[in-house]
C-alpha positions in Angstrom: -18.5 33.4 11.1 -18.2 30.2 9.1 -14.8 29.5 10.7 -16.2 30.0 14.2 -19.1 27.6 13.4 -16.7 25.0 12.0 -14.5 25.4 15.0 -17.5 24.9 17.4 -18.7 21.8 15.5 -15.2 20.4 15.4 -14.6 21.1 19.1 -17.9 19.4 20.0 -17.1 16.4 17.8 -13.6 16.0 19.1 -14.5 16.5 22.8 -16.8 13.5 22.5 -14.9 11.6 19.8 -13.3 9.0 22.0 -16.7 7.8 23.2 -18.8 8.4 20.2 -16.5 7.5 17.3 -15.1 4.4 19.1 -18.6 2.9 19.0 -19.5 4.0 15.4 -18.7 2.3 12.2 -16.4 4.4 9.9 -19.1 4.9 7.3 -21.4 6.4 10.0 -18.6 8.8 11.2 -18.0 10.0 7.6 -21.7 10.8 7.2 -21.9 12.6 10.6 -19.1 15.0 9.8 -19.4 17.7 7.1 -17.3 16.7 4.1 -15.5 20.1 4.0 -14.3 19.6 7.6 -12.8 16.3 6.6 -11.1 17.9 3.6 -9.7 20.7 5.6 -8.5 18.3 8.3 -6.8 16.2 5.7 -5.1 19.2 4.1 -3.9 20.4 7.5 -2.7 17.0 8.5 -0.6 16.6 5.3 0.7 20.2 5.3 1.7 20.4 9.0 2.6 16.8 9.9 4.6 16.0 6.8 6.9 19.0 7.4 8.8 17.0 10.1 8.2 13.4 9.6 6.6 10.7 7.4 2.8 10.8 7.7 1.2 8.0 9.8 -1.6 6.0 8.3 -4.7 7.3 10.1 -5.8 3.6 10.4 -2.7 2.8 12.4 -4.2 4.1 15.7 -7.5 4.1 17.4 -9.6 7.2 18.0 -8.7 6.9 21.6 -5.0 7.2 20.8 -5.0 10.0 18.2 -5.9 12.9 20.5 -2.9 12.2 22.7 -0.6 12.0 19.7 -1.9 15.2 18.1 -1.8 17.1 21.4 1.9 16.2 21.8 2.7 17.5 18.4 0.5 20.6 18.4 3.1 23.0 19.8 5.9 21.7 17.5 3.6 22.0 14.5 2.5 25.4 15.6 -1.2 24.7 14.9 -4.1 26.3 16.6 -6.8 24.5 18.6 -9.1 24.9 15.6 -6.6 23.3 13.3 -6.0 20.5 15.8 -9.8 19.9 16.0 -10.0 19.7 12.2 -7.1 17.3 12.0 -8.6 15.1 14.6 -12.0 15.2 12.8 -10.2 13.9 9.7 -8.3 11.2 11.6 -11.6 10.1 13.2 -12.9 9.1 9.8 -10.1 6.6 9.3 -9.0 5.6 12.8 -8.6 2.0 13.7 -11.5 0.5 15.7 
């Protein structure tokens, strides 16, 4: 049940992330997202993305750019939509403005 709730929250956040997060200061984003979602997203990012290449600094790209990059890598990394949403939630906390 908790996983479904986190998935729903992450999906809602990610679906509107480009619009909402682009206009929000990073500190506001961090307080709007549950800390455990950020932690899980970070762990998934490190575990899955570092298997094939050097990790990108989350601040290297804007929140408008991250979803496209993660979508391209999802199949290669063999991550679920829920995992992708958590990774994007983490990346939103540090994305470049």
